[in-house]
C-alpha positions, 0 to 999 in steps of 0.5 A: 248600966251595971248589967253591961259594964262591971269592974272585977278581977279574977279572984271575984269572977263567977266565970273563973272556974271555966276560964283559961286562966284557971289552968295556969299557975303562978299568976296571982298578979294577973288575977288581982289586976282589974278587968271589965266585963262587958255585955252585948245584946244580939246584933250589937257591934263588939269591934269595928274594923279600923279602930285602935286596939286598947285591950284584949277581949276574952269571950266568957259567954255567947257567940260572936262572928268575926268578919271583914267588911267589903264594899258589896258583902262581908266575909265571915272569918270565923265564929267565936265561942267561950274561951276564944280571944279577940285582938291577940294579933295586936300584942306584938304587931299592929294595934289596929283591928282589921276586922269587925266583930258582932254578937250573934246572941247575948254575949259577955266578954272580959276586957283585959289590958294588953300589957297584962297579957304580955306580962303573963306570957313572959312569966307563965309557961302554962299560959304561953302554952295555952295561948300557943295551942289556941293560936295554932288551932285558929291558924289552921282554921284560917288556912282552911278558910283561904282554901275554901274561898279560893279553890272550891266550887259553890257546892264544895264551899257550902259543904265546907261551911256546913262541916265547920258548923257541925263541929262539937263546940257548935253542936253544944249551942244549937248553932243554927238557931243563931245563923241566918242564910245571910251568915251562911253566905258570908261564911262561904263567900257566896251569894245568898241566892246560891246558898238557898239553891244549894241547900235545897239541892242538898235537901233533895238529895237527902244529904241534909234536912231543912227544918225551917231555919235549922239544918240537920246533916243526914249524910255526913260522909257524902258531905265530906266527899263534896267538900274534898272534891271541891 
C-alpha cells in the first residue's frame, strides 16, 4: 500500500528539487502542508469524467493522456508530462471533471488541497506567474487542437499530431514507445483505419519512417507543409 499512497510534505519530498514550487519564494506554509503522493500503473484511470474535484493533481513522474469520452470514440485533448497539472480549472469555476485521465506509463502524482493552491496564488507572485505561464501555454495547445479537429483534412490532422508529438519534451521520453495507433487516432480525431493508411502513405513518401510501433520523422519541412495546408 505504501508504494501507491504516501503522505508527505514539500520539505520531505524527493521530487522537490525539480518541482515547480522550488522556483517560488515565501511559501513555507505551503511546503509544510500535508500532501499525498499516488502511484498509478500503466493503463490505470487517474480521473473519471463527471466526478467531483477535491484536490489539484500535479504530475511528478510519468505520462498521462487527458481525453473526452464519446459514445463511439474518445478524443485525446493533450498529453501530460512531469510539471503538468490536472484539475486547475476547478479552482475558481465548476468543481466537476469534464474529462478523464489515464496513465500511459507508470505515473506518480502529488495530490494537493485546492484551498492550499488558492492561498499560494494570493500570497506568492512567483507562483502566480508560473501558473499563468502554464495556463497560457496550455490554452494555446487547446486552440490548436480545436483548429486541427475542425478545419483540417485527414492528412493535415495526422501531420499536426505528429508535429505535436515531435516536441522536445516528448522526444526526451521516447513518446512512441507509449503511444498506440488507437491513441494517434484519438489525438487526431480520426478512425484508426485512416491513421494506419496515412502513416503508410507518409512512410512511402519518405516523410516518416515506421519502425514497428515507433515513428521517426524524416522530412520535417514536408510534414509542416502538410500541416499548414490542412
